[in-house]
N, C-alpha and C positions, 0 to 999 in steps of 0.2 A: 409608901407602897403595897399594895396587897403581898403575899407570899405567891408565887405560881411555880409553874412546873414546864418541865423540859425534857422532851423524848429526843431519838435522834433516828432521822428516818432510813431505812434500809431499800433501796432499789430491786433488792431482787430476793429471795428466800436465802441465800447464804447466813450462814450464823457463824460465830466464833467456833462453835463444835463441830459444825457442818460446811467447812469454807468452799466445796464443792458444790454445793447443794444450786448454786447458782451463778450467774457473771453478768455482766454489765447491767443494763434496765430493762425490766420485766414492767410495763405499762399496769397489767392489770393488778400484779401483786402491790407496785408502789401506791395506785391509787386505794387501793385495799387498806393499806397502813395508814396513809394518808387521814383516810375518813375515820378507822378506829379512832385515831388520835384525838382528830377534831371532835365526833362524839363521846368520846370517854373524858374529855375536859380539860386535855393537855391545854399549856397557853401557846407553846413553843417548841417547836423541833430542829435540832441542828442538823443541817445540811454540810455532811462532813466533807474534807477536801483531802484526794492524795492523787499524784499526778497518774497513776492507772484508772481512777474510776470515773464514773460518769460525771461528764460535766455539772459544776454544784451549782451554778448560775441557773441553767437549763432546766435542772432539776427542782431548785425553787420554785421557779415558775409555775413547773409542773403542780407542785402542791398548790399553788393558790388556787390555780384554777379549778382544783376538785375539793377544797375545803372552803368554808364561811368564815371561819376567824383565824384556826389555828397560823399561827405566825413564823416564818422561816426565821431560823438563825443559820444564818448563811456564812460558813468558813470562806477565808478568803486568802491569799497567798499575797504577799505583795511582791512584785517583780516580777510575776507573769504577764499582767498586762498595766500599761502606763495610766496612772492613778486618773487622769481624766478622764479617760475612758470609762473606767471604771466608777467614778460619781458619776458617771451619765447612764451606766448599765444599770447601776442599783437605783437611782431615782426612777428610772423607766419600769424597773419592776417594781416598787413602791407604789409608784398612781398605778400599774396594773393590779395590783395587791390592795388596795383601797388604804395603803399605810402601814401596810403590815410587817414590813421588812426591818430586821436587823442585823447589822454584819458582824463577823466574830473574825478579826485579824490574828491569824496564825504565821508569828515569823520565822517558824522553822526551828526543830532543835537536833535534826539528823541531816547531816552533811549530804551524805549518799541519796538524800531522797532530794535534798535541793538540788544537788548536780545532775539529776535528771531532766530538771526543768532549764538547765545553766545558769544556775545563781552562784557563782562562788564565792562571794562574800560568807565572810566570820560570822558566827551567831551573836557578837556585839553589833556588829555592822547591820545584822539584819534587824535585829530590834532598833537601831538608831533609824534605819531605814524606814520601818514600821510608824516610828514616831512623825516623820516627815510625810509619809504617807496619809495617816492621817490627818495632819494638817490640813494638807491639800483635798480630801475630800470635803471636809466642812468646809473649807474658802469656797470649793466651786458651790456646793450647796446653798451657803448663804446668800453668794453672789448677786446683785440686779443688773452687772454689765461685763463686759470681759476681765478676767484673771490673769495675772501673769506670777511666775514664781521663779526664783532663782535658788537653789539649796544643794546641797551637798549632793543628793541624789537626782534630783530632777531639776529639770529646766524647763520653761513655757512661756508663751505671751500670747496675750491676745485668746486665751482660750473662754468660750462662753458656752453657756448650755442654756436649752431653751425647756428642760424637763427639772422644774424642782422637786424635793419630796414631799409628799403630801402634808407633812406638820412642818414643814420647813427645814427639818435635818433628818436622820437616820440614827437611831442608837447605836453605838459602836461598841462593841466587846474586847475584850484583850486577855488574853490567858497566860500562865505560865506559873513559875515558882524560884526564878533566878532574882537577883537584884537588878538584872535588865528589864526583866517582866514587870518587876513591881514599878520601876520606875516609869515605863512607858504608860502601863495600866493606870498608873496613881494619877499623872499626868494630863492622858488623852482617855481613859477610858468610861464610859457611861455606865458599863459591865464589866467586872472583872472574875474570869472564870479560873476554877480551882479544881484539881482531882482531889478525891475524898481521903483525906487523912484522919487520923484520930483530931477528936475534939480540939486539944489542947495545941496540937500543932495547926490548927486551921484555923484557930484564934491568934497565934503567932503571924501566920501570913495576911490575915484580914489587918492586923494594926500593921504590918509594914506596908501593905498600900495605903491605907487612909493616912498615915502619915506622911507619904509623898503626896497625897491630895491635899492634906491641910498646909503644908509649905506650900504648896502651888497655888492655894487660895481658890480651891474649886472644889465643888461636890462629891462628895465622896463616891464611888461606884458601888454600885450596886453586886453583891457578892452571888456569884455562880458556883454551886458546889456539885460534884457528878460523882454518882454510886451504879453499881450496877445489882441491886435489889435480889434476892432470892426467896421467894415467898411461896409458903405452903400454910394449911388452917391452921397447923400448931407449931410450936418452934423444933420440935423433937422429928419431925416431918421435913420441914424446911431445912435440917439440917443434913439430913439423911439425903434430901434434894442437892443440896450443896455439894455433897461429897461427887454425886453421881455427874452433876454439872462439871466438876473440875476437873474427872477422868476425863469428858470427853473436849474439854478446852485445851487440856494438855495436847492431847491427839492431835486437835485443829490448829493449834499454834503453831506445832511441826510442820503441819503441811503447808501454813500462811507463810511461815518463813522462810519455806523453799520456793514460794510464786511469790513473792514480794523482795527477797532478799533484805530480809533484818533478821538481825541474832537471834538465834533461838536460846533458851535455857542453858546456861554455861558455857555462850560462845561471843563473850563480850559484854561490858558492863554500857549500858547505854548512854549516849552524849549528854541528853536532856537532862535537866535538873530536876525536874517533875518526876521523872522515872526512877532517879537515882534514889529521891526521897520515898516513893513508894517501896522498893527495894527496901533502902534502910528500914523503915516500917515494919516489915514483914520478917526480916531478920529479929527484930527486937519482938516478936510476938505474934501469932496466929491471929488472935483475936485482942481485940480492942475495944476501950467503952462497953456501950450497950451489947453491940452485935456487929461490930465496922470486923471483915473476913478478909485480911491480905493475902492467902493462900492463893487467889487467882493471879495477883499481880506478880508473886515468885514464880507461879506455873507460865508466866507469859513473857518475863522479863519487863513486866512493865510497859507492856506496847501500847501505851493509850490509856484511856481509864479502865480501871480493873479491878478497884476493892468493891467489896460487896458489902451490902446488911442481908444479913440473915433472920430470920426470923417467922414468925405468924404477922398477919398484918398489923396487927397490935404494936409489936415489935418492932415493925418498922416503921410504921408510923411514927411511934414515941423516938426513935433513933433519927428520925428526920426533924421532928419539932428540936429534938436537942440542936441541932444545926443552926435551925432558926432562931434559937435562944441565943447564939452567940454570933447573930449579924449576916445569917445568911438568908438573902432575899428570893432566890431563885434555886428549885431543888432540881438538878436535873438526874431521873432515872430511867435508865434502860436495860434490858435483861438482855443476858447470853441465851434467851431463845425469844429473839426480839417482838415479832409482831404477839406471840403467846402472851408473853409477860408484861408487853404495853396493854393487852386486852384487862390482864388481870390487877396490874394497877391502878388502870380506872375502876375498876370495879371494887375493889377492896382498900387501897391504900389511899388513894387521894380522898376520896371521900372523908375518912377519918383523920387526916391532918385537917382538911377544910374546917370539920364541925369542930375540932379543939380549938383554931385559930378563932371560929366563931365566937365561941364559947369565953375565951378569952376577952376579946372584945367587948361581950354584953357583961362582963363581970367586971371591966375595967370602966364602963364607962359610968 
């Protein structure tokens, strides 16, 4: 399959460096952002999930109604709604969008955030529930009649849906960096998401997921790797921009930590393995491989995807191709200045990556 690009929709002008610039959903801004991604050649946009954010499902539907080809990667947290309802809701949106939907299952790495929506399972139990949840989704989507299920976390009888997905199923993505994540992703995921670590560590994680898939006798999931590129006309200018950006996001993270009640830098090591790994990488060095910059992860306590690729469009494109070479087929790039960066990526980075891949395909033929 071709290499594809993912962004992340922002429903208002707030950014990591200026978290008070907006709140809730700004329809005009969201529409403009979605159309910029669509016109710019992005293939997917992540529709993120947080207990305090605009409803992701409704936001994804809004996006599909204002774009022609952009595919929502809908983040969904099992435990919030019953899986039969989710299966029908997702299939409905898939039909509305003409078969463009993908679903990204997030089991949850922060107990405090889970508790806000009444989820008191342990992390291991949450991954176990996600496994069962995905099985139910697929069972409902493929059924030609009533479906019943009796498992550890869910039980129901005689459920039927009159709303099948356009293509018979909907791609399911799983993410994470723990053994539980590798297990569920390898056994159940069509796509597996990773945060941007150095090439060596990323290759090791890919191998771990693939080993699970191979043992289960199922196709290996497509690998999705996520970065926050900082791009300028030259490498020197990009690094100057990077340090200005770091100052803004450090200040912004402190404000976000107050508003969302998660630990700021120095106030506790995060519980999820993905964040721990990013902080460990940052502790070993600020720059890795061609241009992977870990300082933003250290500054934000690795509260989400936070490592940057810093350089000219040519340098960043070459770095992304390094990840393609180790098996990444989905490249997630979203900026610290969300809309402006997305426009710049579309103009200057995506074409370089695609041109090189096309050149490789021609010379290999």
